[in-house]
N, C-alpha and C positions, 0 to 999 in steps of 0.2 A: 701457689700453695695447693693447687688442685689435686696433686698426688701425694700430699703430705699425710703421713700417719703419725698421730700424736698420742702419747700416753700422759694422762693427767692423774697425778697422785695427790689427792687432797681429801682430808677427812671431814671438813666442814661442808655439808651438803649445799648451802646457798652459794658459797664461793666456788665450789666445783661446778655447779650448774651454770653460773655466770661465765666461768672460763670456757666451758664446753660450748655455750651459746656463742660467745665471741669468736672462738676458733672456727666454728661452722660458718658464721657470718663472714669471716675473713677468707673462707674458701677451703678449709681443711676437708679432706675427703673422708678420713676415718679418725675419730677421736674415741679412745678407749679410756674409761674413767674407773679409778680404783680408790676406795676410801682408806686403804691400809697397805702395809708392806706385803702381807701375804698375797693379796690380790695383784699388787704391782709385780711381784716376782713371778706369779703364774702368767700374767699377761706378757711380761718381758720374755719368758721362756717360749711362749706360744707364737709370738709375732715379732716383726721387725718394725721399729719406730725410727723416724727421723728426728723427732723432738720428744723429750721427756720433761714435763713440768712437774717439779717435785717439791712438796711441802716438807719442811724439816721436822715439824712436830706431829707425829702420827700416833694413833692409839696403841699400836703394837711395836713401837720402836721409834727410832728417829731416822730422818732422811739421810744422815751421814752413813748409817749402817747399810741403807739401801744403795747408796752410791758405791760403797765398797763391793757389794754384790754385783752391781752393773760392771764395774771395772774388772772383777774376777772373770766375768764372761767376755771381757774385752769388747768394750763399746766400739763399734765400727767408726771410722773417721767421718762418716756421713751423718752420725747422730749427734745431736746437741742436747746437753743436759742442763736444764735451767732450774 
């Protein structure tokens, strides 16, 4: 997991912080965290991630809408959406 770039999309600060801590403890090299769809879209357009951890209930929409956005951009086969 040493070269793993992970995007965490979670609006609850405590849950997001725990996820990020666990991922770094597990050896992730880069973890980008976003509390909403707007931030996640910007991060996705600016970087390449191997894993996206996505909450479905977000303040500015739902995770299903964001999944559609990711698929429009054609998620590479090396990326996992969880």
